[in-house]
C-alpha positions in Angstrom: 69.7 90.1 129.7 73.7 90.9 127.8 73.0 94.3 128.2 76.3 96.6 126.3 76.5 99.2 124.8 73.4 100.5 125.9 72.3 103.7 124.4 69.4 106.5 123.6 68.9 108.1 120.7 66.1 110.9 120.1 63.3 109.2 117.2 60.5 111.4 115.9 61.2 113.7 118.9 61.2 110.3 121.7 63.9 109.3 123.1 64.9 105.3 122.4 66.8 103.3 124.7 68.3 100.3 122.9 71.2 97.0 124.0 73.0 94.9 122.0 73.2 90.8 122.7 75.2 90.7 119.8 78.6 92.1 117.6 80.0 89.8 115.3 81.3 90.6 111.9 83.6 88.9 109.2 87.7 90.4 109.2 89.5 90.3 106.0 92.9 90.6 104.6 94.8 92.6 108.3 97.7 94.1 107.1 100.2 96.0 108.2 101.9 98.3 106.5 105.2 100.9 106.5 106.1 103.3 103.5 108.3 100.3 102.5 106.6 96.8 102.7 103.7 95.3 104.1 102.6 92.6 105.9 99.8 90.3 105.4 98.6 89.1 108.7 95.5 87.1 108.5 93.6 86.8 105.2 90.1 86.2 106.8 88.6 85.9 110.1 85.2 85.7 112.5 85.3 88.3 114.6 82.5 87.7 117.8 83.0 90.7 120.5 79.8 89.8 122.9 81.4 88.1 125.2 84.6 90.1 125.3 81.4 93.3 126.4 80.4 91.9 128.7 80.4 90.8 132.8 84.2 91.0 133.7 85.6 92.2 130.7 82.9 94.4 129.5 85.6 97.4 129.7 88.8 95.3 128.3 87.2 94.4 124.9 88.4 92.1 122.5 91.9 91.1 122.1 92.8 89.2 119.2 96.0 88.0 119.0 98.6 87.7 116.6 102.0 85.7 116.6 105.8 85.6 114.2 104.8 88.9 112.9 108.4 90.2 111.5 109.8 93.3 113.5 110.5 96.9 112.7 108.5 99.8 112.5 105.4 100.0 110.5 102.5 103.7 110.4 99.1 101.7 109.5 97.3 98.8 110.0 94.4 98.2 107.1 91.9 95.3 106.9 88.4 94.9 105.7 84.8 94.1 107.4 83.2 91.9 105.3 84.0 89.2 103.1 85.9 89.7 99.8 84.2 90.0 96.4 85.4 86.2 95.3 84.8 84.3 98.4 81.6 86.4 98.6 80.3 85.1 95.1 81.2 81.0 96.6 78.5 79.7 99.2 78.9 77.8 102.3 78.9 74.9 100.7 82.1 75.7 98.8 84.2 75.4 100.8 86.2 72.7 103.5 84.4 71.6 107.6 87.5 73.8 109.0 86.5 77.4 107.0 85.0 79.8 108.9 83.7 80.6 105.5 81.6 77.0 105.8 78.8 78.2 108.1 75.4 78.4 107.4 74.4 80.6 109.4 76.3 83.4 108.8 75.3 83.1 104.8 71.8 84.6 103.4 70.8 82.4 100.8 68.6 85.5 98.8 71.4 87.8 99.3 74.1 85.6 97.4 76.5 87.0 100.3 77.6 86.6 103.7 76.5 88.3 106.1 79.5 90.9 106.9 78.8 93.0 110.4 75.6 91.7 112.8 74.9 94.2 115.8 71.5 92.2 117.4 69.7 93.4 120.2 66.9 94.9 122.0 64.9 97.7 121.5 62.3 100.0 123.9 59.8 101.9 121.5 58.0 104.6 122.0 59.6 106.3 124.9 59.3 102.6 126.8 61.3 101.4 129.6 60.6 97.8 128.5 62.7 96.0 125.8 60.5 94.6 123.7 61.3 94.5 120.6 64.4 93.4 118.9 66.8 94.8 116.1 69.1 93.1 113.5 70.8 95.6 111.0 73.0 93.0 109.4 75.1 94.4 106.4 76.2 92.3 103.6 76.6 92.1 99.9 79.6 93.1 97.6 78.5 96.7 98.2 78.8 96.4 102.1 82.1 95.1 102.1 84.5 98.5 103.2 88.6 98.6 104.1 89.6 100.7 106.4 93.7 102.2 106.7 94.0 103.6 110.2 97.7 105.4 110.7 99.5 103.7 113.9 102.7 104.1 115.2 103.7 100.5 115.4 106.9 98.8 117.0 107.4 95.1 116.5 109.9 93.2 118.6 110.9 90.5 119.3 109.7 88.3 122.0 108.0 91.3 123.0 103.9 92.1 122.5 102.7 95.3 120.9 99.2 96.8 121.5 97.6 97.8 118.7 93.8 99.6 119.5 90.9 99.7 117.5 87.5 101.5 118.6 84.8 100.9 117.1 81.7 102.9 117.7 78.7 101.7 117.6 76.2 105.2 118.1 78.1 106.3 115.5 77.0 103.7 113.2 73.7 104.4 114.2 74.2 108.5 114.1 76.5 109.9 112.3 76.3 110.5 108.4 72.6 109.9 108.4 69.9 109.0 112.0 69.2 105.2 111.5 65.3 105.4 112.0 65.3 102.1 113.8 61.6 102.6 114.5 60.4 101.9 111.5 63.5 99.8 110.1 65.0 97.1 113.0 65.4 94.4 110.5 67.2 94.1 107.6 66.8 90.6 105.9 65.4 91.7 102.3 67.0 93.0 98.9 64.7 96.1 99.1 66.3 97.1 101.8 69.8 97.8 100.1 69.6 101.6 100.1 68.6 101.7 103.4 71.6 99.2 103.9 73.9 101.1 102.5 73.3 104.4 104.6 74.6 102.1 107.8 77.6 100.8 105.2 78.2 105.0 105.4 77.8 105.3 109.0 79.6 102.7 109.5 82.7 103.7 108.2 82.8 106.5 110.7 82.7 104.0 113.5 85.9 102.8 112.9 88.9 104.3 114.5 
């Protein structure tokens, strides 16, 4: 069992327990900004948080390192979760094998979109403690692209390491703007589920801080 983000929530007057076995997403247009300039750090990348939240590293999180940042003082970090529209209009075959966008495993052919945000796990339904139901709440399509502009005091000094902490509160992903009914919708894989997916996108906006 890969047990991280073990949570419980009330649904229909019952308590359901679940845990995540995977959490990954596309990171796009990562920048740091000040009042006078902005610096693009990464156009597109793919982050898999699963290994960094299990075992001995469960409390440290993912360390995402970027080198050669111009020195100076910055006041915000900006990034997207998802694939920008121009790239999302393409398919994995349109990219070179070295590109992170070349992986068919991260693409929905039926949606004509990459899978932007990918939480997966197991849930125990009906008050049970047996984790016998899989869930996969995949977010994608241009409507799911979210941009975050987070205020931070960032001082970059040559030869030194600067840490900037970003948190994804997965409890808010399931229950903030709206409570996701995971009992009736444990999987998102169809276009008819787009309204449900959009609600989860709104939850995700509150979860990243």
